[in-house]
PyMOL Python script that loads the backbone (N, CA, C, O; Angstrom):
from pymol import cmd

cmd.read_pdbstr("""\
ATOM      1  N   UNK A   1       0.826  -1.201   0.000  1.00  0.00           N
ATOM      2  CA  UNK A   1       0.000   0.000   0.000  1.00  0.00           C
ATOM      3  C   UNK A   1       0.863   1.255   0.000  1.00  0.00           C
ATOM      4  O   UNK A   1       0.548   2.238  -0.670  1.00  0.00           O
ATOM      5  N   UNK A   2       1.950   1.211   0.756  1.00  0.00           N
ATOM      6  CA  UNK A   2       2.842   2.379   0.799  1.00  0.00           C
ATOM      7  C   UNK A   2       3.462   2.653  -0.556  1.00  0.00           C
ATOM      8  O   UNK A   2       3.663   3.807  -0.933  1.00  0.00           O
ATOM      9  N   UNK A   3       3.767   1.586  -1.291  1.00  0.00           N
ATOM     10  CA  UNK A   3       4.350   1.766  -2.620  1.00  0.00           C
ATOM     11  C   UNK A   3       3.355   2.457  -3.554  1.00  0.00           C
ATOM     12  O   UNK A   3       3.737   3.290  -4.375  1.00  0.00           O
ATOM     13  N   UNK A   4       2.075   2.102  -3.418  1.00  0.00           N
ATOM     14  CA  UNK A   4       1.041   2.721  -4.241  1.00  0.00           C
ATOM     15  C   UNK A   4       0.913   4.218  -3.922  1.00  0.00           C
ATOM     16  O   UNK A   4       0.786   5.043  -4.826  1.00  0.00           O
ATOM     17  N   UNK A   5       0.946   4.553  -2.637  1.00  0.00           N
ATOM     18  CA  UNK A   5       0.868   5.958  -2.213  1.00  0.00           C
ATOM     19  C   UNK A   5       2.082   6.717  -2.718  1.00  0.00           C
ATOM     20  O   UNK A   5       1.955   7.852  -3.177  1.00  0.00           O
ATOM     21  N   UNK A   6       3.260   6.104  -2.639  1.00  0.00           N
ATOM     22  CA  UNK A   6       4.470   6.744  -3.147  1.00  0.00           C
ATOM     23  C   UNK A   6       4.368   6.995  -4.655  1.00  0.00           C
ATOM     24  O   UNK A   6       4.800   8.038  -5.147  1.00  0.00           O
ATOM     25  N   UNK A   7       3.798   6.041  -5.375  1.00  0.00           N
ATOM     26  CA  UNK A   7       3.636   6.188  -6.814  1.00  0.00           C
ATOM     27  C   UNK A   7       2.685   7.341  -7.135  1.00  0.00           C
ATOM     28  O   UNK A   7       2.943   8.116  -8.056  1.00  0.00           O
ATOM     29  N   UNK A   8       1.587   7.459  -6.384  1.00  0.00           N
ATOM     30  CA  UNK A   8       0.641   8.562  -6.595  1.00  0.00           C
ATOM     31  C   UNK A   8       1.335   9.894  -6.305  1.00  0.00           C
ATOM     32  O   UNK A   8       1.176  10.847  -7.068  1.00  0.00           O
ATOM     33  N   UNK A   9       2.096   9.972  -5.221  1.00  0.00           N
ATOM     34  CA  UNK A   9       2.811  11.208  -4.889  1.00  0.00           C
ATOM     35  C   UNK A   9       3.842  11.550  -5.951  1.00  0.00           C
ATOM     36  O   UNK A   9       4.016  12.719  -6.295  1.00  0.00           O
ATOM     37  N   UNK A  10       4.527  10.540  -6.473  1.00  0.00           N
ATOM     38  CA  UNK A  10       5.523  10.770  -7.516  1.00  0.00           C
ATOM     39  C   UNK A  10       4.857  11.316  -8.771  1.00  0.00           C
ATOM     40  O   UNK A  10       5.371  12.241  -9.400  1.00  0.00           O
ATOM     41  N   UNK A  11       3.700  10.736  -9.139  1.00  0.00           N
ATOM     42  CA  UNK A  11       2.969  11.236 -10.306  1.00  0.00           C
ATOM     43  C   UNK A  11       2.525  12.672 -10.085  1.00  0.00           C
ATOM     44  O   UNK A  11       2.654  13.514 -10.974  1.00  0.00           O
ATOM     45  N   UNK A  12       1.996  12.951  -8.885  1.00  0.00           N
ATOM     46  CA  UNK A  12       1.533  14.303  -8.599  1.00  0.00           C
ATOM     47  C   UNK A  12       2.711  15.282  -8.654  1.00  0.00           C
ATOM     48  O   UNK A  12       2.577  16.379  -9.195  1.00  0.00           O
ATOM     49  N   UNK A  13       3.847  14.897  -8.105  1.00  0.00           N
ATOM     50  CA  UNK A  13       5.023  15.769  -8.128  1.00  0.00           C
ATOM     51  C   UNK A  13       5.517  15.994  -9.553  1.00  0.00           C
ATOM     52  O   UNK A  13       5.912  17.107  -9.900  1.00  0.00           O
ATOM     53  N   UNK A  14       5.500  14.961 -10.374  1.00  0.00           N
ATOM     54  CA  UNK A  14       5.977  15.130 -11.743  1.00  0.00           C
ATOM     55  C   UNK A  14       5.047  16.046 -12.536  1.00  0.00           C
ATOM     56  O   UNK A  14       5.507  16.811 -13.384  1.00  0.00           O
ATOM     57  N   UNK A  15       3.733  15.974 -12.265  1.00  0.00           N
ATOM     58  CA  UNK A  15       2.811  16.902 -12.935  1.00  0.00           C
ATOM     59  C   UNK A  15       3.060  18.330 -12.485  1.00  0.00           C
ATOM     60  O   UNK A  15       2.981  19.258 -13.289  1.00  0.00           O
ATOM     61  N   UNK A  16       3.360  18.515 -11.206  1.00  0.00           N
ATOM     62  CA  UNK A  16       3.654  19.857 -10.697  1.00  0.00           C
ATOM     63  C   UNK A  16       4.909  20.398 -11.361  1.00  0.00           C
ATOM     64  O   UNK A  16       4.938  21.551 -11.791  1.00  0.00           O
ATOM     65  N   UNK A  17       5.949  19.572 -11.447  1.00  0.00           N
ATOM     66  CA  UNK A  17       7.196  20.032 -12.071  1.00  0.00           C
ATOM     67  C   UNK A  17       6.996  20.307 -13.555  1.00  0.00           C
ATOM     68  O   UNK A  17       7.572  21.250 -14.098  1.00  0.00           O
ATOM     69  N   UNK A  18       6.185  19.489 -14.208  1.00  0.00           N
ATOM     70  CA  UNK A  18       5.887  19.713 -15.627  1.00  0.00           C
ATOM     71  C   UNK A  18       5.128  21.027 -15.808  1.00  0.00           C
ATOM     72  O   UNK A  18       5.407  21.787 -16.735  1.00  0.00           O
ATOM     73  N   UNK A  19       4.172  21.290 -14.924  1.00  0.00           N
ATOM     74  CA  UNK A  19       3.417  22.546 -14.966  1.00  0.00           C
ATOM     75  C   UNK A  19       4.356  23.736 -14.745  1.00  0.00           C
ATOM     76  O   UNK A  19       4.280  24.729 -15.469  1.00  0.00           O
ATOM     77  N   UNK A  20       5.235  23.637 -13.754  1.00  0.00           N
ATOM     78  CA  UNK A  20       6.193  24.707 -13.477  1.00  0.00           C
ATOM     79  C   UNK A  20       7.094  24.933 -14.686  1.00  0.00           C
ATOM     80  O   UNK A  20       7.391  26.076 -15.036  1.00  0.00           O
ATOM     81  N   UNK A  21       7.530  23.846 -15.326  1.00  0.00           N
ATOM     82  CA  UNK A  21       8.385  23.955 -16.509  1.00  0.00           C
ATOM     83  C   UNK A  21       7.678  24.710 -17.630  1.00  0.00           C
ATOM     84  O   UNK A  21       8.241  25.634 -18.217  1.00  0.00           O
ATOM     85  N   UNK A  22       6.423  24.306 -17.927  1.00  0.00           N
ATOM     86  CA  UNK A  22       5.704  24.946 -19.033  1.00  0.00           C
ATOM     87  C   UNK A  22       5.360  26.401 -18.722  1.00  0.00           C
ATOM     88  O   UNK A  22       5.393  27.248 -19.615  1.00  0.00           O
ATOM     89  N   UNK A  23       5.031  26.698 -17.466  1.00  0.00           N
ATOM     90  CA  UNK A  23       4.777  28.090 -17.088  1.00  0.00           C
ATOM     91  C   UNK A  23       6.057  28.896 -17.243  1.00  0.00           C
ATOM     92  O   UNK A  23       6.018  30.028 -17.727  1.00  0.00           O
ATOM     93  N   UNK A  24       7.187  28.335 -16.843  1.00  0.00           N
ATOM     94  CA  UNK A  24       8.473  29.016 -16.996  1.00  0.00           C
ATOM     95  C   UNK A  24       8.796  29.287 -18.456  1.00  0.00           C
ATOM     96  O   UNK A  24       9.263  30.373 -18.800  1.00  0.00           O
ATOM     97  N   UNK A  25       8.553  28.315 -19.309  1.00  0.00           N
ATOM     98  CA  UNK A  25       8.805  28.499 -20.743  1.00  0.00           C
ATOM     99  C   UNK A  25       7.886  29.587 -21.311  1.00  0.00           C
ATOM    100  O   UNK A  25       8.322  30.414 -22.112  1.00  0.00           O
ATOM    101  N   UNK A  26       6.633  29.583 -20.901  1.00  0.00           N
ATOM    102  CA  UNK A  26       5.678  30.597 -21.395  1.00  0.00           C
ATOM    103  C   UNK A  26       6.090  31.999 -20.940  1.00  0.00           C
ATOM    104  O   UNK A  26       6.032  32.950 -21.720  1.00  0.00           O
ATOM    105  N   UNK A  27       6.506  32.124 -19.678  1.00  0.00           N
ATOM    106  CA  UNK A  27       6.936  33.432 -19.167  1.00  0.00           C
ATOM    107  C   UNK A  27       8.188  33.897 -19.894  1.00  0.00           C
ATOM    108  O   UNK A  27       8.298  35.065 -20.269  1.00  0.00           O
ATOM    109  N   UNK A  28       9.132  32.982 -20.094  1.00  0.00           N
ATOM    110  CA  UNK A  28      10.370  33.344 -20.805  1.00  0.00           C
ATOM    111  C   UNK A  28      10.064  33.785 -22.238  1.00  0.00           C
ATOM    112  O   UNK A  28      10.663  34.741 -22.729  1.00  0.00           O
ATOM    113  N   UNK A  29       9.145  33.104 -22.905  1.00  0.00           N
ATOM    114  CA  UNK A  29       8.778  33.489 -24.273  1.00  0.00           C
ATOM    115  C   UNK A  29       8.109  34.859 -24.296  1.00  0.00           C
ATOM    116  O   UNK A  29       8.385  35.668 -25.182  1.00  0.00           O
ATOM    117  N   UNK A  30       7.232  35.124 -23.329  1.00  0.00           N
ATOM    118  CA  UNK A  30       6.558  36.427 -23.273  1.00  0.00           C
ATOM    119  C   UNK A  30       7.564  37.546 -23.033  1.00  0.00           C
ATOM    120  O   UNK A  30       7.488  38.600 -23.664  1.00  0.00           O
ATOM    121  N   UNK A  31       8.503  37.319 -22.124  1.00  0.00           N
ATOM    122  CA  UNK A  31       9.523  38.333 -21.840  1.00  0.00           C
ATOM    123  C   UNK A  31      10.396  38.547 -23.063  1.00  0.00           C
ATOM    124  O   UNK A  31      10.734  39.683 -23.395  1.00  0.00           O
ATOM    125  N   UNK A  32      10.766  37.458 -23.738  1.00  0.00           N
ATOM    126  CA  UNK A  32      11.609  37.551 -24.933  1.00  0.00           C
ATOM    127  C   UNK A  32      10.900  38.345 -26.030  1.00  0.00           C
ATOM    128  O   UNK A  32      11.519  39.182 -26.688  1.00  0.00           O
ATOM    129  N   UNK A  33       9.616  38.091 -26.228  1.00  0.00           N
ATOM    130  CA  UNK A  33       8.851  38.813 -27.248  1.00  0.00           C
ATOM    131  C   UNK A  33       8.764  40.294 -26.894  1.00  0.00           C
ATOM    132  O   UNK A  33       8.895  41.153 -27.766  1.00  0.00           O
ATOM    133  N   UNK A  34       8.542  40.592 -25.612  1.00  0.00           N
ATOM    134  CA  UNK A  34       8.442  41.993 -25.189  1.00  0.00           C
ATOM    135  C   UNK A  34       9.763  42.727 -25.407  1.00  0.00           C
ATOM    136  O   UNK A  34       9.779  43.868 -25.869  1.00  0.00           O
ATOM    137  N   UNK A  35      10.865  42.066 -25.073  1.00  0.00           N
ATOM    138  CA  UNK A  35      12.181  42.690 -25.252  1.00  0.00           C
ATOM    139  C   UNK A  35      12.470  42.895 -26.738  1.00  0.00           C
ATOM    140  O   UNK A  35      12.975  43.946 -27.134  1.00  0.00           O
ATOM    141  N   UNK A  36      12.155  41.900 -27.557  1.00  0.00           N
ATOM    142  CA  UNK A  36      12.406  42.032 -28.991  1.00  0.00           C
ATOM    143  C   UNK A  36      11.553  43.147 -29.594  1.00  0.00           C
ATOM    144  O   UNK A  36      12.027  43.883 -30.460  1.00  0.00           O
ATOM    145  N   UNK A  37      10.302  43.283 -29.149  1.00  0.00           N
ATOM    146  CA  UNK A  37       9.452  44.372 -29.635  1.00  0.00           C
ATOM    147  C   UNK A  37      10.070  45.715 -29.274  1.00  0.00           C
ATOM    148  O   UNK A  37      10.120  46.626 -30.100  1.00  0.00           O
ATOM    149  N   UNK A  38      10.539  45.831 -28.034  1.00  0.00           N
ATOM    150  CA  UNK A  38      11.120  47.087 -27.578  1.00  0.00           C
ATOM    151  C   UNK A  38      12.350  47.431 -28.415  1.00  0.00           C
ATOM    152  O   UNK A  38      12.517  48.574 -28.842  1.00  0.00           O
ATOM    153  N   UNK A  39      13.207  46.442 -28.645  1.00  0.00           N
ATOM    154  CA  UNK A  39      14.414  46.671 -29.441  1.00  0.00           C
ATOM    155  C   UNK A  39      14.050  47.034 -30.871  1.00  0.00           C
ATOM    156  O   UNK A  39      14.647  47.939 -31.454  1.00  0.00           O
ATOM    157  N   UNK A  40      13.078  46.335 -31.441  1.00  0.00           N
ATOM    158  CA  UNK A  40      12.666  46.596 -32.816  1.00  0.00           C
ATOM    159  C   UNK A  40      12.084  47.998 -32.963  1.00  0.00           C
ATOM    160  O   UNK A  40      12.412  48.713 -33.910  1.00  0.00           O
ATOM    161  N   UNK A  41      11.217  48.395 -32.026  1.00  0.00           N
ATOM    162  CA  UNK A  41      10.639  49.739 -32.097  1.00  0.00           C
ATOM    163  C   UNK A  41      11.704  50.809 -31.926  1.00  0.00           C
ATOM    164  O   UNK A  41      11.651  51.846 -32.587  1.00  0.00           O
ATOM    165  N   UNK A  42      12.670  50.568 -31.047  1.00  0.00           N
ATOM    166  CA  UNK A  42      13.761  51.531 -30.847  1.00  0.00           C
ATOM    167  C   UNK A  42      14.576  51.651 -32.137  1.00  0.00           C
ATOM    168  O   UNK A  42      14.952  52.752 -32.538  1.00  0.00           O
ATOM    169  N   UNK A  43      14.844  50.523 -32.778  1.00  0.00           N
ATOM    170  CA  UNK A  43      15.606  50.529 -34.027  1.00  0.00           C
ATOM    171  C   UNK A  43      14.849  51.271 -35.126  1.00  0.00           C
ATOM    172  O   UNK A  43      15.432  52.072 -35.856  1.00  0.00           O
ATOM    173  N   UNK A  44      13.551  51.002 -35.240  1.00  0.00           N
ATOM    174  CA  UNK A  44      12.737  51.675 -36.257  1.00  0.00           C
ATOM    175  C   UNK A  44      12.691  53.175 -35.981  1.00  0.00           C
ATOM    176  O   UNK A  44      12.805  53.983 -36.903  1.00  0.00           O
ATOM    177  N   UNK A  45      12.527  53.545 -34.717  1.00  0.00           N
ATOM    178  CA  UNK A  45      12.469  54.967 -34.358  1.00  0.00           C
ATOM    179  C   UNK A  45      13.790  55.657 -34.710  1.00  0.00           C
ATOM    180  O   UNK A  45      13.786  56.760 -35.255  1.00  0.00           O
ATOM    181  N   UNK A  46      14.919  55.012 -34.400  1.00  0.00           N
ATOM    182  CA  UNK A  46      16.227  55.587 -34.711  1.00  0.00           C
ATOM    183  C   UNK A  46      16.399  55.754 -36.217  1.00  0.00           C
ATOM    184  O   UNK A  46      16.882  56.788 -36.678  1.00  0.00           O
ATOM    185  N   UNK A  47      16.008  54.747 -36.976  1.00  0.00           N
ATOM    186  CA  UNK A  47      16.122  54.827 -38.438  1.00  0.00           C
ATOM    187  C   UNK A  47      15.237  55.936 -38.999  1.00  0.00           C
ATOM    188  O   UNK A  47      15.647  56.664 -39.904  1.00  0.00           O
ATOM    189  N   UNK A  48      14.023  56.064 -38.462  1.00  0.00           N
ATOM    190  CA  UNK A  48      13.123  57.117 -38.944  1.00  0.00           C
ATOM    191  C   UNK A  48      13.697  58.499 -38.641  1.00  0.00           C
ATOM    192  O   UNK A  48      13.630  59.403 -39.474  1.00  0.00           O
ATOM    193  N   UNK A  49      14.267  58.658 -37.436  1.00  0.00           N
ATOM    194  CA  UNK A  49      14.873  59.950 -37.097  1.00  0.00           C
ATOM    195  C   UNK A  49      16.052  60.246 -38.024  1.00  0.00           C
ATOM    196  O   UNK A  49      16.218  61.379 -38.476  1.00  0.00           O
ATOM    197  N   UNK A  50      16.866  59.234 -38.305  1.00  0.00           N
ATOM    198  CA  UNK A  50      18.027  59.395 -39.178  1.00  0.00           C
ATOM    199  C   UNK A  50      17.580  59.790 -40.589  1.00  0.00           C
ATOM    200  O   UNK A  50      18.144  60.697 -41.201  1.00  0.00           O
ATOM    201  N   UNK A  51      16.551  59.088 -41.094  1.00  0.00           N
ATOM    202  CA  UNK A  51      16.050  59.385 -42.436  1.00  0.00           C
ATOM    203  C   UNK A  51      15.438  60.781 -42.496  1.00  0.00           C
ATOM    204  O   UNK A  51      15.632  61.501 -43.475  1.00  0.00           O
ATOM    205  N   UNK A  52      14.703  61.166 -41.457  1.00  0.00           N
ATOM    206  CA  UNK A  52      14.098  62.501 -41.433  1.00  0.00           C
ATOM    207  C   UNK A  52      15.178  63.581 -41.396  1.00  0.00           C
ATOM    208  O   UNK A  52      15.026  64.628 -42.024  1.00  0.00           O
ATOM    209  N   UNK A  53      16.262  63.336 -40.668  1.00  0.00           N
ATOM    210  CA  UNK A  53      17.369  64.296 -40.635  1.00  0.00           C
ATOM    211  C   UNK A  53      17.991  64.450 -42.016  1.00  0.00           C
ATOM    212  O   UNK A  53      18.306  65.561 -42.444  1.00  0.00           O
ATOM    213  N   UNK A  54      18.166  63.337 -42.705  1.00  0.00           N
ATOM    214  CA  UNK A  54      18.770  63.380 -44.044  1.00  0.00           C
ATOM    215  C   UNK A  54      17.877  64.172 -44.991  1.00  0.00           C
ATOM    216  O   UNK A  54      18.356  65.016 -45.748  1.00  0.00           O
ATOM    217  N   UNK A  55      16.574  63.895 -44.945  1.00  0.00           N
ATOM    218  CA  UNK A  55      15.645  64.593 -45.836  1.00  0.00           C
ATOM    219  C   UNK A  55      15.577  66.073 -45.483  1.00  0.00           C
ATOM    220  O   UNK A  55      15.560  66.931 -46.365  1.00  0.00           O
ATOM    221  N   UNK A  56      15.539  66.366 -44.179  1.00  0.00           N
ATOM    222  CA  UNK A  56      15.426  67.767 -43.749  1.00  0.00           C
ATOM    223  C   UNK A  56      16.662  68.583 -44.147  1.00  0.00           C
ATOM    224  O   UNK A  56      16.557  69.756 -44.507  1.00  0.00           O
ATOM    225  N   UNK A  57      17.831  67.942 -44.076  1.00  0.00           N
ATOM    226  CA  UNK A  57      19.068  68.666 -44.404  1.00  0.00           C
ATOM    227  C   UNK A  57      19.343  68.647 -45.907  1.00  0.00           C
ATOM    228  O   UNK A  57      20.208  69.382 -46.382  1.00  0.00           O
ATOM    229  N   UNK A  58      18.632  67.831 -46.648  1.00  0.00           N
ATOM    230  CA  UNK A  58      18.832  67.746 -48.089  1.00  0.00           C
ATOM    231  C   UNK A  58      20.179  67.144 -48.449  1.00  0.00           C
ATOM    232  O   UNK A  58      20.809  67.556 -49.423  1.00  0.00           O
ATOM    233  N   UNK A  59      20.622  66.171 -47.666  1.00  0.00           N
ATOM    234  CA  UNK A  59      21.934  65.560 -47.907  1.00  0.00           C
ATOM    235  C   UNK A  59      21.856  64.565 -49.057  1.00  0.00           C
ATOM    236  O   UNK A  59      20.814  63.956 -49.300  1.00  0.00           O
ATOM    237  N   UNK A  60      22.964  64.411 -49.753  1.00  0.00           N
ATOM    238  CA  UNK A  60      23.063  63.397 -50.809  1.00  0.00           C
ATOM    239  C   UNK A  60      23.889  62.235 -50.284  1.00  0.00           C
ATOM    240  O   UNK A  60      24.461  62.310 -49.196  1.00  0.00           O
ATOM    241  N   UNK A  61      23.949  61.160 -51.062  1.00  0.00           N
ATOM    242  CA  UNK A  61      24.721  59.995 -50.622  1.00  0.00           C
ATOM    243  C   UNK A  61      26.210  60.329 -50.490  1.00  0.00           C
ATOM    244  O   UNK A  61      26.903  59.744 -49.657  1.00  0.00           O
ATOM    245  N   UNK A  62      26.697  61.253 -51.297  1.00  0.00           N
ATOM    246  CA  UNK A  62      28.107  61.663 -51.181  1.00  0.00           C
ATOM    247  C   UNK A  62      28.374  62.324 -49.833  1.00  0.00           C
ATOM    248  O   UNK A  62      29.408  62.089 -49.209  1.00  0.00           O
ATOM    249  N   UNK A  63      27.433  63.151 -49.393  1.00  0.00           N
ATOM    250  CA  UNK A  63      27.590  63.825 -48.102  1.00  0.00           C
ATOM    251  C   UNK A  63      27.556  62.826 -46.946  1.00  0.00           C
ATOM    252  O   UNK A  63      28.294  62.965 -45.971  1.00  0.00           O
ATOM    253  N   UNK A  64      26.706  61.835 -47.065  1.00  0.00           N
ATOM    254  CA  UNK A  64      26.528  60.877 -45.967  1.00  0.00           C
ATOM    255  C   UNK A  64      27.735  59.962 -45.841  1.00  0.00           C
ATOM    256  O   UNK A  64      28.248  59.766 -44.740  1.00  0.00           O
ATOM    257  N   UNK A  65      28.194  59.403 -46.947  1.00  0.00           N
ATOM    258  CA  UNK A  65      29.230  58.369 -46.902  1.00  0.00           C
ATOM    259  C   UNK A  65      30.639  58.894 -47.084  1.00  0.00           C
ATOM    260  O   UNK A  65      31.579  58.100 -47.129  1.00  0.00           O
ATOM    261  N   UNK A  66      30.821  60.196 -47.190  1.00  0.00           N
ATOM    262  CA  UNK A  66      32.175  60.724 -47.364  1.00  0.00           C
ATOM    263  C   UNK A  66      32.814  61.069 -46.025  1.00  0.00           C
ATOM    264  O   UNK A  66      33.956  61.526 -45.984  1.00  0.00           O
TER     265      UNK A  66
END
""", "prot")
cmd.dss("prot")
cmd.show_as("cartoon", "prot")
cmd.util.cbc("prot")
cmd.orient("prot")
């Protein structure tokens, strides 16, 4: 009987650890997506500011790359 109880506890513990694992993976994915969005928006904003500066100053490719 004790072996049966131990087996039930082991199954319950493994389900708990599996649940913790999947929750951890989901949280890590959400954080990763949020960080990537932030980096992407920052990059797009920087590029837009750079392009607007070029257009506003009327620079040519020679001026930029020389």
